C-alpha positions in Angstrom: 134.0 84.0 -16.1 130.4 83.2 -16.3 127.8 85.0 -14.2 127.9 83.6 -10.7 125.9 84.4 -7.6 127.5 85.6 -4.4 127.7 82.2 -2.8 129.5 80.7 -5.9 131.9 83.7 -5.9 132.8 83.1 -2.3 133.8 79.5 -3.2 135.9 80.8 -6.1 137.6 83.3 -3.8 138.4 80.6 -1.2 139.9 78.4 -4.0 142.1 81.3 -5.1 142.9 82.0 -1.5 144.1 78.4 -1.1 146.5 79.0 -4.0 147.7 82.4 -2.7 150.2 81.1 -0.2 153.7 80.4 -1.5 154.3 77.4 0.7 151.1 75.7 -0.6 152.3 76.4 -4.1 155.6 74.7 -3.2 153.7 71.7 -1.9 151.6 71.5 -5.1 154.7 71.8 -7.2 156.4 69.0 -5.2 153.4 66.8 -5.8 153.5 67.4 -9.6 155.8 64.4 -10.1 153.8 62.0 -7.9 152.5 61.3 -4.4 154.5 62.1 -1.3 154.2 61.8 2.5 154.5 64.7 4.9 158.1 63.9 5.6 159.1 64.1 2.0 157.1 67.3 1.4 158.8 68.8 4.5 162.2 68.0 3.1 161.4 69.3 -0.4 159.7 72.5 0.8 162.0 73.4 3.7 159.0 73.9 6.0 158.3 72.3 9.3 156.2 69.2 9.6 153.5 71.0 11.5 153.4 73.8 8.9 153.2 71.4 5.9 150.5 69.4 7.6 148.5 72.6 8.1 148.8 73.5 4.5 148.0 70.0 3.3 144.8 70.0 5.4 143.7 73.3 3.8 144.5 72.0 0.3 142.6 68.8 1.1 139.6 70.8 2.3 139.4 72.6 -1.0 139.8 69.5 -3.1 143.3 70.3 -4.4 145.0 67.2 -2.9 143.8 63.8 -1.8 145.1 61.8 1.1 145.6 58.0 1.4 146.6 56.3 4.6 148.9 53.4 4.4 149.9 52.0 7.8 151.4 54.8 9.8 152.0 57.0 6.8 149.6 59.3 4.9 150.4 60.0 1.3 149.2 63.0 -0.6 148.6 63.4 -4.3 147.0 65.9 -6.6 143.2 65.6 -6.6 142.6 67.9 -9.6 145.5 68.1 -12.1 143.8 71.1 -13.8 145.3 73.2 -11.0 148.6 73.0 -13.0 146.9 74.4 -16.1 145.7 77.3 -14.0 149.2 77.8 -12.6 150.8 77.6 -16.0 148.4 80.2 -17.3 149.2 82.5 -14.4 153.0 81.9 -14.6 152.9 82.6 -18.3 151.1 85.9 -17.7 153.6 86.9 -15.1 156.4 86.0 -17.4 155.0 88.2 -20.1 154.5 91.1 -17.7 158.1 90.8 -16.4 159.4 90.7 -19.9 157.5 93.9 -20.7 158.9 95.6 -17.6 162.4 94.5 -18.5 162.0 96.0 -22.0 160.7 99.3 -20.6 163.6 99.3 -18.1 166.0 98.8 -20.9 164.5 101.8 -22.8 165.0 104.1 -19.8 168.6 102.8 -19.2 169.4 103.4 -22.9 167.9 106.9 -22.8 169.9 107.8 -19.6 173.2 106.5 -21.2 172.7 108.5 -24.4 171.9 111.6 -22.4 175.3 111.4 -20.6 
């Protein structure tokens, strides 16, 4: 990360905070294959319409989604597809860490079995 001043770091922290909520990640994941309205996102995520609307508002505020009104419906889509690159990087790192933990756990299990 390049050298950033305090104000810039506050913006970065808010961006990550927007991504730190599992339901918002579900919404972003649901939008990965194309735009959807609140009703569709509610159905896919299992949340309530009010809750999904609240999350979409925050995601819109931070420029992660964009909204388009069509008649009585509002459709949401991804504003910045690079968010998926960030998520893939994080998911890959978590996968590596979980794999390492599993390998360590197997070593201890094998050691316990051979001691018996």
